[in-house]
N, CA, C and O atoms as CSV, one atom per row, in Angstrom:
chain,resi,resn,atom,element,x,y,z
A,1,GLN,N,N,-109.656,18.480,78.247
A,1,GLN,CA,C,-110.190,17.132,78.078
A,1,GLN,C,C,-110.805,17.011,76.683
A,1,GLN,O,O,-111.591,17.860,76.261
A,2,VAL,N,N,-110.440,15.958,75.987
A,2,VAL,CA,C,-110.957,15.694,74.649
A,2,VAL,C,C,-111.724,14.380,74.682
A,2,VAL,O,O,-111.245,13.379,75.214
A,3,GLN,N,N,-112.913,14.398,74.111
A,3,GLN,CA,C,-113.693,13.163,74.011
A,3,GLN,C,C,-113.984,12.857,72.559
A,3,GLN,O,O,-114.303,13.750,71.774
A,4,LEU,N,N,-113.872,11.589,72.210
A,4,LEU,CA,C,-114.227,11.115,70.878
A,4,LEU,C,C,-115.354,10.107,71.036
A,4,LEU,O,O,-115.238,9.152,71.803
A,5,ILE,N,N,-116.417,10.318,70.325
A,5,ILE,CA,C,-117.575,9.444,70.456
A,5,ILE,C,C,-117.928,8.876,69.090
A,5,ILE,O,O,-118.267,9.607,68.159
A,6,GLU,N,N,-117.841,7.541,68.994
A,6,GLU,CA,C,-118.174,6.869,67.741
A,6,GLU,C,C,-119.649,6.485,67.723
A,6,GLU,O,O,-120.259,6.273,68.771
A,7,SER,N,N,-120.209,6.400,66.535
A,7,SER,CA,C,-121.567,5.921,66.343
A,7,SER,C,C,-121.686,5.322,64.958
A,7,SER,O,O,-120.814,5.518,64.111
A,8,GLY,N,N,-122.779,4.581,64.724
A,8,GLY,CA,C,-123.045,4.054,63.405
A,8,GLY,C,C,-122.765,2.577,63.232
A,8,GLY,O,O,-123.035,2.013,62.171
A,9,GLY,N,N,-122.226,1.941,64.264
A,9,GLY,CA,C,-121.982,0.511,64.157
A,9,GLY,C,C,-123.277,-0.281,64.189
A,9,GLY,O,O,-124.350,0.266,64.443
A,10,GLY,N,N,-123.162,-1.576,63.929
A,10,GLY,CA,C,-124.336,-2.423,63.969
A,10,GLY,C,C,-124.102,-3.743,63.265
A,10,GLY,O,O,-122.967,-4.122,62.978
A,11,LEU,N,N,-125.190,-4.432,62.992
A,11,LEU,CA,C,-125.169,-5.730,62.317
A,11,LEU,C,C,-125.618,-5.542,60.874
A,11,LEU,O,O,-126.647,-4.921,60.608
A,12,VAL,N,N,-124.842,-6.079,59.956
A,12,VAL,CA,C,-125.163,-5.941,58.533
A,12,VAL,C,C,-124.793,-7.232,57.827
A,12,VAL,O,O,-123.894,-7.951,58.261
A,13,GLN,N,N,-125.487,-7.521,56.742
A,13,GLN,CA,C,-125.156,-8.708,55.964
A,13,GLN,C,C,-123.960,-8.434,55.065
A,13,GLN,O,O,-123.691,-7.287,54.708
A,14,ALA,N,N,-123.256,-9.478,54.707
A,14,ALA,CA,C,-122.131,-9.354,53.784
A,14,ALA,C,C,-122.600,-8.660,52.506
A,14,ALA,O,O,-123.675,-8.948,51.979
A,15,GLY,N,N,-121.779,-7.755,52.034
A,15,GLY,CA,C,-122.113,-6.972,50.860
A,15,GLY,C,C,-122.803,-5.662,51.177
A,15,GLY,O,O,-122.968,-4.814,50.300
A,16,GLY,N,N,-123.205,-5.493,52.420
A,16,GLY,CA,C,-123.895,-4.277,52.830
A,16,GLY,C,C,-122.955,-3.143,53.160
A,16,GLY,O,O,-121.740,-3.245,52.994
A,17,SER,N,N,-123.550,-2.044,53.638
A,17,SER,CA,C,-122.784,-0.831,53.935
A,17,SER,C,C,-123.148,-0.280,55.310
A,17,SER,O,O,-124.256,-0.475,55.810
A,18,LEU,N,N,-122.190,0.405,55.895
A,18,LEU,CA,C,-122.403,1.163,57.126
A,18,LEU,C,C,-121.560,2.425,57.035
A,18,LEU,O,O,-120.535,2.449,56.353
A,19,ARG,N,N,-121.998,3.474,57.728
A,19,ARG,CA,C,-121.169,4.659,57.867
A,19,ARG,C,C,-120.965,4.944,59.341
A,19,ARG,O,O,-121.919,5.165,60.087
A,20,LEU,N,N,-119.715,4.936,59.743
A,20,LEU,CA,C,-119.354,5.271,61.118
A,20,LEU,C,C,-119.067,6.756,61.219
A,20,LEU,O,O,-118.535,7.371,60.295
A,21,SER,N,N,-119.432,7.320,62.366
A,21,SER,CA,C,-119.141,8.720,62.650
A,21,SER,C,C,-118.337,8.811,63.935
A,21,SER,O,O,-118.483,7.983,64.834
A,22,CYS,N,N,-117.496,9.815,64.010
A,22,CYS,CA,C,-116.698,10.074,65.213
A,22,CYS,C,C,-116.732,11.568,65.479
A,22,CYS,O,O,-116.184,12.355,64.707
A,23,THR,N,N,-117.369,11.953,66.559
A,23,THR,CA,C,-117.491,13.364,66.906
A,23,THR,C,C,-116.567,13.702,68.059
A,23,THR,O,O,-116.524,13.000,69.069
A,24,THR,N,N,-115.832,14.784,67.894
A,24,THR,CA,C,-114.893,15.250,68.904
A,24,THR,C,C,-115.525,16.377,69.710
A,24,THR,O,O,-116.135,17.289,69.151
A,25,SER,N,N,-115.373,16.305,71.025
A,25,SER,CA,C,-115.878,17.386,71.877
A,25,SER,C,C,-114.854,17.699,72.949
A,25,SER,O,O,-113.888,16.965,73.152
A,26,GLY,N,N,-115.091,18.808,73.628
A,26,GLY,CA,C,-114.155,19.223,74.666
A,26,GLY,C,C,-113.146,20.210,74.109
A,26,GLY,O,O,-113.494,21.068,73.298
A,27,ARG,N,N,-111.920,20.096,74.532
A,27,ARG,CA,C,-110.864,21.024,74.105
A,27,ARG,C,C,-110.661,20.927,72.603
A,27,ARG,O,O,-110.616,19.832,72.044
A,28,THR,N,N,-110.541,22.063,71.960
A,28,THR,CA,C,-110.368,22.086,70.512
A,28,THR,C,C,-108.970,21.596,70.143
A,28,THR,O,O,-107.977,22.064,70.700
A,29,LEU,N,N,-108.895,20.669,69.220
A,29,LEU,CA,C,-107.625,20.173,68.711
A,29,LEU,C,C,-107.265,20.945,67.454
A,29,LEU,O,O,-108.112,21.195,66.596
A,30,SER,N,N,-106.019,21.311,67.362
A,30,SER,CA,C,-105.591,22.117,66.234
A,30,SER,C,C,-104.936,21.261,65.173
A,30,SER,O,O,-103.903,20.639,65.421
A,31,ARG,N,N,-105.530,21.226,63.993
A,31,ARG,CA,C,-104.935,20.598,62.822
A,31,ARG,C,C,-104.578,19.125,63.052
A,31,ARG,O,O,-103.564,18.643,62.547
A,32,HIS,N,N,-105.387,18.438,63.792
A,32,HIS,CA,C,-105.079,17.052,64.126
A,32,HIS,C,C,-105.485,16.096,63.014
A,32,HIS,O,O,-106.446,16.337,62.284
A,33,PHE,N,N,-104.748,15.028,62.905
A,33,PHE,CA,C,-105.142,13.914,62.065
A,33,PHE,C,C,-106.244,13.129,62.780
A,33,PHE,O,O,-106.330,13.131,64.008
A,34,MET,N,N,-107.072,12.467,61.997
A,34,MET,CA,C,-108.054,11.543,62.550
A,34,MET,C,C,-107.801,10.172,61.946
A,34,MET,O,O,-107.466,10.061,60.767
A,35,GLY,N,N,-107.957,9.146,62.738
A,35,GLY,CA,C,-107.747,7.797,62.247
A,35,GLY,C,C,-108.847,6.857,62.697
A,35,GLY,O,O,-109.549,7.111,63.675
A,36,TRP,N,N,-108.978,5.773,61.963
A,36,TRP,CA,C,-109.869,4.678,62.353
A,36,TRP,C,C,-109.031,3.405,62.470
A,36,TRP,O,O,-108.207,3.098,61.608
A,37,PHE,N,N,-109.261,2.693,63.537
A,37,PHE,CA,C,-108.609,1.413,63.761
A,37,PHE,C,C,-109.698,0.396,64.081
A,37,PHE,O,O,-110.842,0.766,64.350
A,38,ARG,N,N,-109.340,-0.883,64.052
A,38,ARG,CA,C,-110.313,-1.910,64.425
A,38,ARG,C,C,-109.611,-3.048,65.143
A,38,ARG,O,O,-108.418,-3.288,64.962
A,39,GLN,N,N,-110.389,-3.743,65.962
A,39,GLN,CA,C,-109.846,-4.860,66.711
A,39,GLN,C,C,-110.864,-5.982,66.742
A,39,GLN,O,O,-111.954,-5.847,67.299
A,40,ALA,N,N,-110.484,-7.090,66.133
A,40,ALA,CA,C,-111.324,-8.290,66.134
A,40,ALA,C,C,-110.974,-9.132,67.353
A,40,ALA,O,O,-109.882,-8.989,67.902
A,41,PRO,N,N,-111.874,-10.001,67.786
A,41,PRO,CA,C,-111.599,-10.842,68.959
A,41,PRO,C,C,-110.317,-11.653,68.785
A,41,PRO,O,O,-110.120,-12.320,67.769
A,42,GLY,N,N,-109.466,-11.584,69.777
A,42,GLY,CA,C,-108.235,-12.347,69.751
A,42,GLY,C,C,-107.137,-11.789,68.875
A,42,GLY,O,O,-106.084,-12.406,68.717
A,43,LYS,N,N,-107.379,-10.623,68.305
A,43,LYS,CA,C,-106.383,-10.006,67.415
A,43,LYS,C,C,-105.962,-8.641,67.940
A,43,LYS,O,O,-106.631,-8.042,68.782
A,44,GLU,N,N,-104.839,-8.167,67.422
A,44,GLU,CA,C,-104.351,-6.843,67.803
A,44,GLU,C,C,-105.154,-5.763,67.069
A,44,GLU,O,O,-105.733,-5.994,66.007
A,45,ARG,N,N,-105.162,-4.602,67.669
A,45,ARG,CA,C,-105.800,-3.468,67.012
A,45,ARG,C,C,-105.001,-3.101,65.768
A,45,ARG,O,O,-103.772,-3.037,65.808
A,46,GLU,N,N,-105.702,-2.862,64.667
A,46,GLU,CA,C,-105.016,-2.595,63.410
A,46,GLU,C,C,-105.533,-1.328,62.753
A,46,GLU,O,O,-106.678,-0.921,62.946
A,47,PHE,N,N,-104.663,-0.725,61.980
A,47,PHE,CA,C,-104.972,0.494,61.245
A,47,PHE,C,C,-105.982,0.218,60.145
A,47,PHE,O,O,-105.904,-0.799,59.457
A,48,VAL,N,N,-106.934,1.138,59.984
A,48,VAL,CA,C,-107.904,1.058,58.906
A,48,VAL,C,C,-107.759,2.243,57.947
A,48,VAL,O,O,-107.634,2.054,56.737
A,49,ALA,N,N,-107.777,3.465,58.491
A,49,ALA,CA,C,-107.707,4.642,57.630
A,49,ALA,C,C,-107.322,5.863,58.452
A,49,ALA,O,O,-107.525,5.892,59.666
A,50,ALA,N,N,-106.769,6.866,57.792
A,50,ALA,CA,C,-106.400,8.121,58.439
A,50,ALA,C,C,-106.610,9.271,57.469
A,50,ALA,O,O,-106.587,9.087,56.252
A,51,ILE,N,N,-106.816,10.465,58.028
A,51,ILE,CA,C,-107.052,11.645,57.205
A,51,ILE,C,C,-106.448,12.858,57.887
A,51,ILE,O,O,-106.533,13.009,59.106
A,52,SER,N,N,-105.840,13.716,57.092
A,52,SER,CA,C,-105.248,14.935,57.625
A,52,SER,C,C,-106.322,15.967,57.925
A,52,SER,O,O,-107.488,15.801,57.566
A,53,TRP,N,N,-105.899,17.043,58.595
A,53,TRP,CA,C,-106.823,18.117,58.951
A,53,TRP,C,C,-107.530,18.682,57.717
A,53,TRP,O,O,-108.736,18.927,57.735
A,54,SER,N,N,-106.766,18.883,56.656
A,54,SER,CA,C,-107.339,19.485,55.445
A,54,SER,C,C,-108.187,18.508,54.644
A,54,SER,O,O,-109.012,18.907,53.823
A,55,GLY,N,N,-107.968,17.221,54.898
A,55,GLY,CA,C,-108.656,16.209,54.102
A,55,GLY,C,C,-107.936,15.857,52.816
A,55,GLY,O,O,-108.367,14.976,52.072
A,56,LEU,N,N,-106.829,16.554,52.554
A,56,LEU,CA,C,-106.105,16.325,51.297
A,56,LEU,C,C,-105.253,15.070,51.351
A,56,LEU,O,O,-104.924,14.489,50.317
A,57,ILE,N,N,-104.897,14.654,52.553
A,57,ILE,CA,C,-104.087,13.439,52.709
A,57,ILE,C,C,-104.940,12.374,53.368
A,57,ILE,O,O,-105.457,12.566,54.469
A,58,THR,N,N,-105.083,11.255,52.688
A,58,THR,CA,C,-105.777,10.108,53.268
A,58,THR,C,C,-104.937,8.859,53.035
A,58,THR,O,O,-104.118,8.799,52.118
A,59,ASP,N,N,-105.156,7.883,53.875
A,59,ASP,CA,C,-104.480,6.606,53.738
A,59,ASP,C,C,-105.444,5.522,54.199
A,59,ASP,O,O,-106.170,5.702,55.177
A,60,HIS,N,N,-105.447,4.408,53.498
A,60,HIS,CA,C,-106.311,3.293,53.838
A,60,HIS,C,C,-105.501,1.998,53.847
A,60,HIS,O,O,-104.603,1.821,53.024
A,61,ALA,N,N,-105.809,1.119,54.749
A,61,ALA,CA,C,-105.162,-0.184,54.774
A,61,ALA,C,C,-105.489,-0.933,53.482
A,61,ALA,O,O,-106.558,-0.759,52.898
A,62,ASP,N,N,-104.552,-1.762,53.056
A,62,ASP,CA,C,-104.754,-2.522,51.817
A,62,ASP,C,C,-106.029,-3.360,51.872
A,62,ASP,O,O,-106.711,-3.541,50.863
A,63,SER,N,N,-106.337,-3.864,53.053
A,63,SER,CA,C,-107.477,-4.761,53.200
A,63,SER,C,C,-108.822,-4.063,52.975
A,63,SER,O,O,-109.839,-4.725,52.765
A,64,VAL,N,N,-108.827,-2.726,53.017
A,64,VAL,CA,C,-110.097,-2.003,52.860
A,64,VAL,C,C,-110.095,-1.053,51.659
A,64,VAL,O,O,-111.118,-0.437,51.360
A,65,LYS,N,N,-108.971,-0.931,50.978
A,65,LYS,CA,C,-108.905,-0.021,49.830
A,65,LYS,C,C,-109.947,-0.399,48.784
A,65,LYS,O,O,-110.136,-1.570,48.453
A,66,GLY,N,N,-110.609,0.623,48.284
A,66,GLY,CA,C,-111.644,0.398,47.284
A,66,GLY,C,C,-113.005,0.089,47.880
A,66,GLY,O,O,-114.011,0.098,47.170
A,67,ARG,N,N,-113.047,-0.187,49.191
A,67,ARG,CA,C,-114.320,-0.496,49.862
A,67,ARG,C,C,-114.664,0.539,50.928
A,67,ARG,O,O,-115.828,0.905,51.085
A,68,PHE,N,N,-113.666,1.006,51.652
A,68,PHE,CA,C,-113.877,1.969,52.736
A,68,PHE,C,C,-113.341,3.328,52.309
A,68,PHE,O,O,-112.409,3.412,51.509
A,69,ALA,N,N,-113.931,4.390,52.846
A,69,ALA,CA,C,-113.450,5.738,52.568
A,69,ALA,C,C,-113.579,6.604,53.818
A,69,ALA,O,O,-114.651,6.698,54.417
A,70,ILE,N,N,-112.473,7.232,54.200
A,70,ILE,CA,C,-112.482,8.137,55.339
A,70,ILE,C,C,-112.717,9.560,54.851
A,70,ILE,O,O,-112.251,9.937,53.775
A,71,SER,N,N,-113.430,10.341,55.633
A,71,SER,CA,C,-113.659,11.746,55.310
A,71,SER,C,C,-113.862,12.499,56.617
A,71,SER,O,O,-113.935,11.889,57.684
A,72,ARG,N,N,-113.954,13.815,56.537
A,72,ARG,CA,C,-114.170,14.606,57.748
A,72,ARG,C,C,-114.877,15.900,57.404
A,72,ARG,O,O,-114.798,16.398,56.281
A,73,ASP,N,N,-115.573,16.432,58.398
A,73,ASP,CA,C,-116.235,17.730,58.301
A,73,ASP,C,C,-115.785,18.516,59.533
A,73,ASP,O,O,-116.323,18.323,60.623
A,74,ASN,N,N,-114.810,19.391,59.363
A,74,ASN,CA,C,-114.244,20.105,60.509
A,74,ASN,C,C,-115.252,21.058,61.146
A,74,ASN,O,O,-115.170,21.330,62.344
A,75,ALA,N,N,-116.184,21.559,60.375
A,75,ALA,CA,C,-117.206,22.449,60.938
A,75,ALA,C,C,-118.081,21.708,61.942
A,75,ALA,O,O,-118.639,22.311,62.858
A,76,LYS,N,N,-118.194,20.394,61.760
A,76,LYS,CA,C,-118.998,19.568,62.667
A,76,LYS,C,C,-118.140,18.772,63.640
A,76,LYS,O,O,-118.656,17.980,64.428
A,77,ASN,N,N,-116.824,18.983,63.583
A,77,ASN,CA,C,-115.898,18.226,64.437
A,77,ASN,C,C,-116.125,16.726,64.325
A,77,ASN,O,O,-116.085,16.003,65.321
A,78,THR,N,N,-116.360,16.273,63.113
A,78,THR,CA,C,-116.732,14.876,62.900
A,78,THR,C,C,-115.919,14.262,61.767
A,78,THR,O,O,-115.701,14.879,60.724
A,79,ALA,N,N,-115.482,13.038,62.000
A,79,ALA,CA,C,-114.853,12.224,60.969
A,79,ALA,C,C,-115.787,11.046,60.670
A,79,ALA,O,O,-116.574,10.610,61.511
A,80,TYR,N,N,-115.663,10.557,59.441
A,80,TYR,CA,C,-116.551,9.482,58.994
A,80,TYR,C,C,-115.740,8.331,58.397
A,80,TYR,O,O,-114.624,8.519,57.914
A,81,LEU,N,N,-116.319,7.162,58.443
A,81,LEU,CA,C,-115.761,6.016,57.729
A,81,LEU,C,C,-116.917,5.345,56.996
A,81,LEU,O,O,-117.748,4.671,57.605
A,82,GLN,N,N,-116.955,5.540,55.686
A,82,GLN,CA,C,-117.960,4.885,54.858
A,82,GLN,C,C,-117.442,3.502,54.498
A,82,GLN,O,O,-116.362,3.358,53.926
A,83,MET,N,N,-118.224,2.491,54.841
A,83,MET,CA,C,-117.800,1.113,54.624
A,83,MET,C,C,-118.796,0.430,53.689
A,83,MET,O,O,-119.967,0.249,54.021
A,84,ASN,N,N,-118.298,0.059,52.517
A,84,ASN,CA,C,-119.128,-0.613,51.511
A,84,ASN,C,C,-118.605,-2.023,51.268
A,84,ASN,O,O,-117.482,-2.356,51.647
A,85,SER,N,N,-119.427,-2.838,50.636
A,85,SER,CA,C,-119.031,-4.214,50.305
A,85,SER,C,C,-118.436,-4.928,51.511
A,85,SER,O,O,-117.382,-5.556,51.417
A,86,LEU,N,N,-119.110,-4.827,52.622
A,86,LEU,CA,C,-118.586,-5.398,53.860
A,86,LEU,C,C,-118.481,-6.914,53.792
A,86,LEU,O,O,-119.298,-7.592,53.169
A,87,LYS,N,N,-117.462,-7.414,54.447
A,87,LYS,CA,C,-117.175,-8.845,54.487
A,87,LYS,C,C,-117.208,-9.323,55.938
A,87,LYS,O,O,-117.007,-8.522,56.850
A,88,PRO,N,N,-117.456,-10.602,56.166
A,88,PRO,CA,C,-117.434,-11.113,57.549
A,88,PRO,C,C,-116.121,-10.818,58.265
A,88,PRO,O,O,-116.116,-10.619,59.480
A,89,GLU,N,N,-115.027,-10.788,57.546
A,89,GLU,CA,C,-113.724,-10.506,58.163
A,89,GLU,C,C,-113.574,-9.049,58.577
A,89,GLU,O,O,-112.586,-8.696,59.220
A,90,ASP,N,N,-114.526,-8.198,58.224
A,90,ASP,CA,C,-114.521,-6.814,58.704
A,90,ASP,C,C,-115.126,-6.700,60.100
A,90,ASP,O,O,-115.096,-5.628,60.705
A,91,THR,N,N,-115.669,-7.792,60.608
A,91,THR,CA,C,-116.265,-7.782,61.950
A,91,THR,C,C,-115.215,-7.439,62.993
A,91,THR,O,O,-114.175,-8.091,63.084
A,92,ALA,N,N,-115.497,-6.410,63.777
A,92,ALA,CA,C,-114.545,-5.921,64.785
A,92,ALA,C,C,-115.186,-4.780,65.548
A,92,ALA,O,O,-116.254,-4.282,65.191
A,93,VAL,N,N,-114.503,-4.380,66.608
A,93,VAL,CA,C,-114.817,-3.107,67.249
A,93,VAL,C,C,-113.983,-2.044,66.544
A,93,VAL,O,O,-112.767,-2.185,66.410
A,94,TYR,N,N,-114.636,-0.996,66.100
A,94,TYR,CA,C,-113.971,0.076,65.383
A,94,TYR,C,C,-113.771,1.280,66.306
A,94,TYR,O,O,-114.693,1.729,66.986
A,95,TYR,N,N,-112.554,1.777,66.306
A,95,TYR,CA,C,-112.185,2.900,67.165
A,95,TYR,C,C,-111.747,4.083,66.326
A,95,TYR,O,O,-111.044,3.917,65.329
A,96,CYS,N,N,-112.159,5.275,66.723
A,96,CYS,CA,C,-111.575,6.455,66.097
A,96,CYS,C,C,-110.536,7.040,67.053
A,96,CYS,O,O,-110.577,6.808,68.262
A,97,ALA,N,N,-109.628,7.788,66.493
A,97,ALA,CA,C,-108.537,8.358,67.270
A,97,ALA,C,C,-108.112,9.674,66.661
A,97,ALA,O,O,-108.304,9.920,65.470
A,98,ALA,N,N,-107.523,10.527,67.506
A,98,ALA,CA,C,-107.036,11.830,67.054
A,98,ALA,C,C,-105.561,11.966,67.389
A,98,ALA,O,O,-105.118,11.583,68.471
A,99,ALA,N,N,-104.811,12.514,66.451
A,99,ALA,CA,C,-103.369,12.657,66.623
A,99,ALA,C,C,-102.956,14.108,66.428
A,99,ALA,O,O,-103.315,14.734,65.431
A,100,ILE,N,N,-102.204,14.635,67.378
A,100,ILE,CA,C,-101.601,15.958,67.220
A,100,ILE,C,C,-100.463,15.821,66.217
A,100,ILE,O,O,-99.629,14.928,66.367
A,101,PRO,N,N,-100.401,16.672,65.207
A,101,PRO,CA,C,-99.377,16.504,64.161
A,101,PRO,C,C,-97.962,16.567,64.716
A,101,PRO,O,O,-97.569,17.536,65.364
A,102,ARG,N,N,-97.202,15.497,64.442
A,102,ARG,CA,C,-95.796,15.452,64.849
A,102,ARG,C,C,-94.914,14.953,63.720
A,102,ARG,O,O,-93.706,14.791,63.896
A,103,GLY,N,N,-95.505,14.710,62.566
A,103,GLY,CA,C,-94.725,14.168,61.456
A,103,GLY,C,C,-94.493,12.685,61.568
A,103,GLY,O,O,-93.675,12.134,60.832
A,104,SER,N,N,-95.199,12.013,62.481
A,104,SER,CA,C,-95.021,10.572,62.622
A,104,SER,C,C,-95.998,9.831,61.722
A,104,SER,O,O,-96.858,10.440,61.086
A,105,SER,N,N,-95.856,8.515,61.676
A,105,SER,CA,C,-96.710,7.707,60.811
A,105,SER,C,C,-98.099,7.576,61.419
A,105,SER,O,O,-98.234,7.153,62.567
A,106,TYR,N,N,-99.110,7.927,60.679
A,106,TYR,CA,C,-100.472,7.879,61.178
A,106,TYR,C,C,-101.123,6.540,60.965
A,106,TYR,O,O,-102.331,6.388,61.150
A,107,THR,N,N,-100.328,5.569,60.579
A,107,THR,CA,C,-100.829,4.199,60.549
A,107,THR,C,C,-100.511,3.468,61.846
A,107,THR,O,O,-100.947,2.334,62.044
A,108,GLN,N,N,-99.751,4.112,62.728
A,108,GLN,CA,C,-99.315,3.483,63.971
A,108,GLN,C,C,-100.162,3.954,65.149
A,108,GLN,O,O,-100.458,5.142,65.282
A,109,LEU,N,N,-100.545,3.007,65.999
A,109,LEU,CA,C,-101.347,3.346,67.173
A,109,LEU,C,C,-100.652,4.367,68.058
A,109,LEU,O,O,-101.306,5.249,68.614
A,110,ARG,N,N,-99.355,4.262,68.194
A,110,ARG,CA,C,-98.628,5.116,69.137
A,110,ARG,C,C,-98.605,6.580,68.711
A,110,ARG,O,O,-98.230,7.452,69.495
A,111,SER,N,N,-99.002,6.849,67.478
A,111,SER,CA,C,-99.021,8.234,67.008
A,111,SER,C,C,-100.240,8.998,67.512
A,111,SER,O,O,-100.294,10.221,67.387
A,112,TYR,N,N,-101.205,8.305,68.071
A,112,TYR,CA,C,-102.482,8.912,68.428
A,112,TYR,C,C,-102.560,9.249,69.910
A,112,TYR,O,O,-102.092,8.497,70.765
A,113,ASP,N,N,-103.166,10.406,70.191
A,113,ASP,CA,C,-103.223,10.935,71.550
A,113,ASP,C,C,-104.554,10.686,72.231
A,113,ASP,O,O,-104.621,10.585,73.456
A,114,TYR,N,N,-105.606,10.589,71.449
A,114,TYR,CA,C,-106.944,10.447,72.026
A,114,TYR,C,C,-107.694,9.341,71.290
A,114,TYR,O,O,-107.555,9.170,70.079
A,115,TRP,N,N,-108.488,8.600,72.050
A,115,TRP,CA,C,-109.225,7.457,71.506
A,115,TRP,C,C,-110.675,7.483,71.957
A,115,TRP,O,O,-110.998,7.942,73.053
A,116,GLY,N,N,-111.544,6.979,71.083
A,116,GLY,CA,C,-112.925,6.766,71.456
A,116,GLY,C,C,-113.090,5.412,72.125
A,116,GLY,O,O,-112.132,4.652,72.268
A,117,GLN,N,N,-114.315,5.123,72.530
A,117,GLN,CA,C,-114.607,3.886,73.239
A,117,GLN,C,C,-114.878,2.719,72.291
A,117,GLN,O,O,-114.868,1.562,72.712
A,118,GLY,N,N,-115.115,3.013,71.038
A,118,GLY,CA,C,-115.327,1.950,70.068
A,118,GLY,C,C,-116.792,1.688,69.766
A,118,GLY,O,O,-117.667,1.931,70.597
A,119,THR,N,N,-117.040,1.190,68.570
A,119,THR,CA,C,-118.378,0.800,68.167
A,119,THR,C,C,-118.287,-0.534,67.438
A,119,THR,O,O,-117.409,-0.733,66.598
A,120,GLN,N,N,-119.196,-1.444,67.764
A,120,GLN,CA,C,-119.143,-2.797,67.215
A,120,GLN,C,C,-119.730,-2.831,65.808
A,120,GLN,O,O,-120.806,-2.294,65.545
A,121,VAL,N,N,-118.991,-3.479,64.917
A,121,VAL,CA,C,-119.482,-3.753,63.567
A,121,VAL,C,C,-119.468,-5.268,63.383
A,121,VAL,O,O,-118.428,-5.909,63.536
A,122,THR,N,N,-120.611,-5.825,63.059
A,122,THR,CA,C,-120.723,-7.261,62.846
A,122,THR,C,C,-121.293,-7.519,61.459
A,122,THR,O,O,-122.366,-7.027,61.111
A,123,VAL,N,N,-120.558,-8.296,60.676
A,123,VAL,CA,C,-120.974,-8.601,59.314
A,123,VAL,C,C,-121.298,-10.090,59.240
A,123,VAL,O,O,-120.431,-10.933,59.467
A,124,SER,N,N,-122.528,-10.400,58.926
A,124,SER,CA,C,-122.945,-11.796,58.853
A,124,SER,C,C,-122.803,-12.322,57.429
A,124,SER,O,O,-122.950,-11.580,56.458
A,125,SER,N,N,-122.516,-13.603,57.328
A,125,SER,CA,C,-122.302,-14.210,56.004
A,125,SER,C,C,-123.604,-14.752,55.441
A,125,SER,O,O,-123.620,-15.298,54.337
């Protein structure tokens, strides 16, 4: 059993920053990718960022490039999403996910095997 627990969400004014954390517990995952997705009310869940086990490969959605940064600390079984210059359109529930490496696209939801419950991020204008 693998559990992913997100934290760090909250209410922030436009232009502010938040850092989300995602801690993995339970069965140890080997060399898994970690991803962040988000889902706004009435919209589909969308890719935000992904990072390889080594941290050498990262990818960010165009909408967050230059503002958000994904990172991880494998010793702490934790992935992070640093979010700067937040905009009202960033308001969503943010989910972290873990993917067993299969060579598939880590921007796709179907590539991920485990999901957290989500944390709400609200950006006021």
